[in-house]
C-alpha positions as CSV (number, residue, x, y, z in Angstrom):
1,M,-18.6,-22.2,19.2
2,E,-21.1,-22.9,16.1
3,N,-19.8,-21.7,12.6
4,W,-22.6,-19.9,12.2
5,K,-21.2,-17.3,16.2
6,I,-17.7,-16.9,14.1
7,S,-18.8,-16.1,11.0
8,L,-20.7,-13.3,12.7
9,D,-18.1,-12.4,14.9
10,K,-15.9,-11.9,12.6
11,Y,-18.8,-10.0,10.4
12,L,-19.2,-7.5,12.7
13,T,-16.1,-7.5,13.7
14,T,-13.6,-7.0,10.5
15,E,-14.0,-3.4,9.2
16,P,-16.0,-3.9,5.2
17,Y,-13.7,-2.7,2.5
18,S,-14.2,0.0,0.7
19,D,-12.5,1.3,-2.2
20,F,-12.8,4.6,-1.6
21,D,-11.4,4.5,1.5
22,N,-8.1,3.3,-1.1
23,W,-9.2,5.5,-3.7
24,S,-8.7,8.5,-1.8
25,E,-6.3,7.3,0.3
26,Q,-4.3,7.3,-2.6
27,V,-5.2,10.9,-3.8
28,I,-4.3,12.5,-1.1
29,E,-0.3,11.1,-1.5
30,A,-0.5,12.7,-4.6
31,F,-1.3,15.6,-3.6
32,T,2.4,17.7,-3.7
33,N,4.2,18.5,0.1
34,N,3.6,21.1,0.1
35,F,-0.4,21.6,-0.6
36,F,-0.8,19.1,2.5
37,D,1.9,20.3,4.5
38,S,-0.3,23.7,5.1
39,N,-3.7,22.1,4.1
40,E,-3.8,19.4,6.6
41,D,-6.6,19.7,8.5
42,W,-8.8,20.9,5.9
43,I,-7.8,17.6,3.7
44,M,-9.0,15.3,6.3
45,E,-11.3,16.8,7.3
46,Y,-14.7,13.8,7.5
47,D,-17.4,15.6,6.2
48,G,-15.5,18.7,4.1
49,L,-14.9,20.0,1.2
50,C,-12.2,17.8,0.2
51,N,-14.6,14.8,1.1
52,K,-17.5,16.8,-1.1
53,W,-14.6,16.7,-4.2
54,L,-13.2,13.8,-3.0
55,I,-16.7,12.3,-3.8
56,K,-17.9,13.9,-7.0
57,L,-14.0,12.8,-8.8
58,I,-14.4,8.8,-8.2
59,N,-14.4,8.3,-11.0
60,K,-11.2,9.8,-12.3
61,K,-7.4,8.5,-11.5
62,P,-5.9,9.3,-8.1
63,K,-3.3,11.8,-9.2
64,Q,-6.2,13.6,-11.7
65,A,-8.3,14.1,-8.7
66,A,-5.4,15.3,-6.8
67,I,-4.4,17.5,-9.4
68,I,-8.3,18.9,-9.7
69,I,-8.3,19.5,-5.7
70,E,-4.9,21.1,-5.5
71,R,-6.0,24.5,-8.0
72,A,-9.5,24.1,-6.9
73,F,-8.4,24.8,-3.4
74,K,-6.9,27.6,-4.7
75,I,-9.6,29.0,-7.0
76,F,-12.7,28.7,-4.1
77,C,-10.6,28.7,-1.1
78,L,-7.7,31.3,-1.4
79,H,-9.8,33.5,-3.4
80,G,-13.4,33.1,-1.9
């Protein structure tokens, strides 16, 4: 196989590196166990509110973002 074909094949079959995916994984790992266990479906929903909040908080450290999301959830989702 020619080099360009190998490169194209690798490009098409390799998932791109995503800083957001890695960062959001760190945020999810920073959630308290109780919060994650109680709200796993809400957290993991691809186009859900949690994902929208993650996008807005991308410039925060993962632990800070986790704390903000947990507090916002308690204010807006449990009492709203």
